[in-house]
Wavefront OBJ file of the C-alpha trace (Angstrom):
o trace
v -8.184 21.044 24.826
v -4.382 21.061 24.824
v -2.590 23.509 22.622
v -1.041 21.941 19.496
v 2.722 22.397 19.184
v 5.329 21.359 16.617
v 5.598 17.558 16.906
v 8.614 16.166 18.736
v 9.811 12.576 18.279
v 9.592 10.838 21.648
v 9.980 7.222 20.642
v 9.668 4.620 17.948
v 7.396 1.659 17.258
v 10.434 -0.610 17.145
v 8.653 -3.955 16.864
v 6.446 -2.679 14.036
v 9.552 -1.461 12.218
v 11.259 -4.837 12.700
v 8.145 -6.647 11.443
v 7.918 -4.377 8.399
v 11.601 -4.864 7.545
v 11.297 -8.634 7.931
v 8.195 -8.670 5.701
v 9.960 -6.651 2.991
v 12.985 -8.958 3.100
v 10.804 -12.073 3.049
v 8.666 -10.813 0.161
v 11.773 -9.777 -1.831
v 13.294 -13.227 -1.363
v 9.996 -14.960 -2.076
v 9.544 -12.917 -5.282
v 13.012 -13.844 -6.533
v 12.610 -17.527 -5.664
v 9.187 -17.680 -7.336
v 10.211 -16.039 -10.588
v 13.519 -17.905 -10.779
v 11.532 -21.140 -10.632
v 8.902 -19.988 -13.134
v 11.627 -18.803 -15.512
v 12.900 -22.369 -15.877
v 9.658 -23.238 -17.676
v 8.474 -20.069 -19.418
v 10.078 -16.797 -20.462
v 9.553 -13.972 -17.970
v 10.044 -11.103 -20.407
v 7.179 -8.893 -19.224
v 7.026 -9.415 -15.480
v 4.339 -6.735 -15.017
v 1.832 -9.016 -16.768
v 2.045 -11.383 -13.772
v 0.874 -8.718 -11.355
v -2.343 -9.763 -9.628
v -2.625 -13.009 -11.592
v 0.604 -14.972 -11.252
v -1.109 -18.369 -11.414
v -3.210 -17.587 -14.484
v -0.351 -15.919 -16.358
v 2.062 -18.765 -15.670
v -0.348 -21.490 -16.791
v -1.371 -19.456 -19.828
v 2.265 -19.069 -20.873
v 2.907 -22.773 -20.269
v -0.092 -23.656 -22.410
v 1.060 -21.342 -25.208
v 4.594 -22.730 -25.130
v 3.995 -26.469 -24.695
v 0.531 -27.286 -26.015
v 1.709 -27.035 -29.613
v 4.317 -29.712 -28.906
v 1.932 -31.993 -27.005
v -1.621 -31.255 -28.241
v -3.166 -34.440 -26.827
v -1.854 -34.037 -23.276
v -3.350 -31.989 -20.475
v -1.366 -29.068 -19.105
v -0.658 -30.779 -15.743
v 0.744 -33.796 -17.600
v 2.869 -31.562 -19.864
v 4.276 -29.747 -16.825
v 4.984 -33.066 -15.137
v 6.974 -34.170 -18.207
v 9.063 -30.995 -17.881
v 9.707 -31.623 -14.163
v 7.544 -28.686 -13.144
v 6.105 -29.386 -9.731
v 2.663 -27.765 -9.676
v 2.456 -27.978 -5.882
v 5.782 -26.131 -5.664
v 4.495 -23.399 -8.003
v 1.359 -23.051 -5.889
v 3.372 -22.994 -2.641
v 5.763 -20.328 -3.978
v 2.853 -18.178 -5.153
v 1.098 -18.622 -1.800
v 4.290 -17.724 0.057
v 4.690 -14.534 -1.984
v 1.045 -13.471 -1.790
v 0.667 -14.229 1.922
v 2.827 -11.228 2.842
v 0.457 -8.257 2.875
v 2.447 -5.590 1.050
v 1.599 -3.838 -2.205
v 4.433 -4.918 -4.511
v 6.157 -3.341 -7.503
v 6.912 -6.252 -9.826
v 9.422 -4.345 -11.970
v 11.600 -3.210 -9.050
v 10.926 -6.112 -6.630
v 10.170 -3.736 -3.768
v 7.154 -2.283 -1.957
v 5.114 0.248 -3.919
v 4.650 2.578 -0.977
v 7.480 4.134 0.994
v 8.170 2.681 4.420
v 5.744 3.993 7.032
v 6.836 6.435 9.710
v 7.451 4.391 12.854
v 8.153 7.404 15.073
v 5.950 8.326 18.027
v 5.342 12.049 18.326
v 4.436 14.350 21.188
v 2.052 16.828 19.597
v 0.672 18.925 22.422
v 2.507 21.372 24.625
v 1.761 19.254 27.696
v 3.170 16.098 26.080
v 6.321 17.916 24.954
v 6.887 19.448 28.416
v 6.371 16.082 30.095
v 8.799 14.395 27.677
v 11.450 17.076 28.235
v 11.039 16.884 32.027
v 11.372 13.087 32.081
v 14.382 13.279 29.748
v 16.048 15.844 32.024
v 15.431 13.620 35.066
v 16.960 10.651 33.274
v 19.969 12.739 32.206
v 20.405 13.959 35.792
v 20.566 10.402 37.147
v 23.127 9.549 34.455
v 25.287 12.501 35.589
v 25.074 11.232 39.171
v 26.370 7.839 38.018
v 29.181 9.535 36.055
v 30.367 11.153 39.293
v 30.828 7.674 40.721
v 27.934 7.873 43.141
v 26.188 4.559 43.717
v 22.778 4.729 42.064
v 19.952 2.219 42.028
v 17.666 2.652 39.027
v 14.748 0.620 40.400
v 13.669 3.016 43.195
v 14.214 5.944 40.836
v 11.854 4.442 38.262
v 9.354 3.399 40.942
v 9.207 6.938 42.315
v 7.645 7.996 38.991
v 4.996 5.284 38.467
v 4.574 4.393 34.783
v 6.390 7.576 33.667
v 9.605 5.780 32.746
v 10.944 2.279 32.357
v 14.217 0.412 32.175
v 15.063 -0.818 28.663
v 16.998 -4.049 29.134
v 18.113 -4.091 25.499
v 19.935 -0.754 25.698
v 20.469 -0.825 29.488
v 19.004 2.649 29.848
v 16.099 4.310 31.569
v 13.670 5.756 29.029
v 10.517 7.875 29.169
v 7.335 5.845 28.745
v 5.682 7.099 25.534
v 2.315 5.614 26.519
v 2.399 7.630 29.749
v 3.349 10.805 27.887
v 0.618 10.309 25.270
v -1.925 9.476 27.988
v -2.710 6.071 26.492
v -1.450 3.961 29.393
v -4.152 1.762 30.842
l 1 2 3 4 5 6 7 8 9 10 11 12 13 14 15 16 17 18 19 20 21 22 23 24 25 26 27 28 29 30 31 32 33 34 35 36 37 38 39 40 41 42 43 44 45 46 47 48 49 50 51 52 53 54 55 56 57 58 59 60 61 62 63 64 65 66 67 68 69 70 71 72 73 74 75 76 77 78 79 80 81 82 83 84 85 86 87 88 89 90 91 92 93 94 95 96 97 98 99 100 101 102 103 104 105 106 107 108 109 110 111 112 113 114 115 116 117 118 119 120 121 122 123 124 125 126 127 128 129 130 131 132 133 134 135 136 137 138 139 140 141 142 143 144 145 146 147 148 149 150 151 152 153 154 155 156 157 158 159 160 161 162 163 164 165 166 167 168 169 170 171 172 173 174 175 176 177 178 179 180 181 182 183 184
């Protein structure tokens, strides 16, 4: 078995980080939109009481507030009289709850800290391979700095699967899957 070394960051799960950030932003916006709408019909003084039971808490508060004024009407009819669109309430709740993040209702943010999206080389072999590939990439960059014509494609092809060209950053990068030995 390979010797364990101090972990070295060799890459990042960029798409997972983008997805997480988008989910946090969407859930934050959804939370605000939902509770702004609910607040037009009932007081939202203790927002923690909505946690895990938004639907039940909202309808319970509506019943407490309006049933005294209209004892013969059903709750849906009372809400309709107050221009509360039940389907909109349900859609806003569904939109908020469909994003799978544990949520802190008092702070309107995720309960847990953001996950670590870094990819680590943990064995001596992985670290050596990462450093070697990085040095090769730096060497080809120095060749280009000297004004020597350099074609990246044959360079990358001469090390099958070990590196790739990142079209977003326009750079050659070490392939983390190759380094970790997970390439198929």
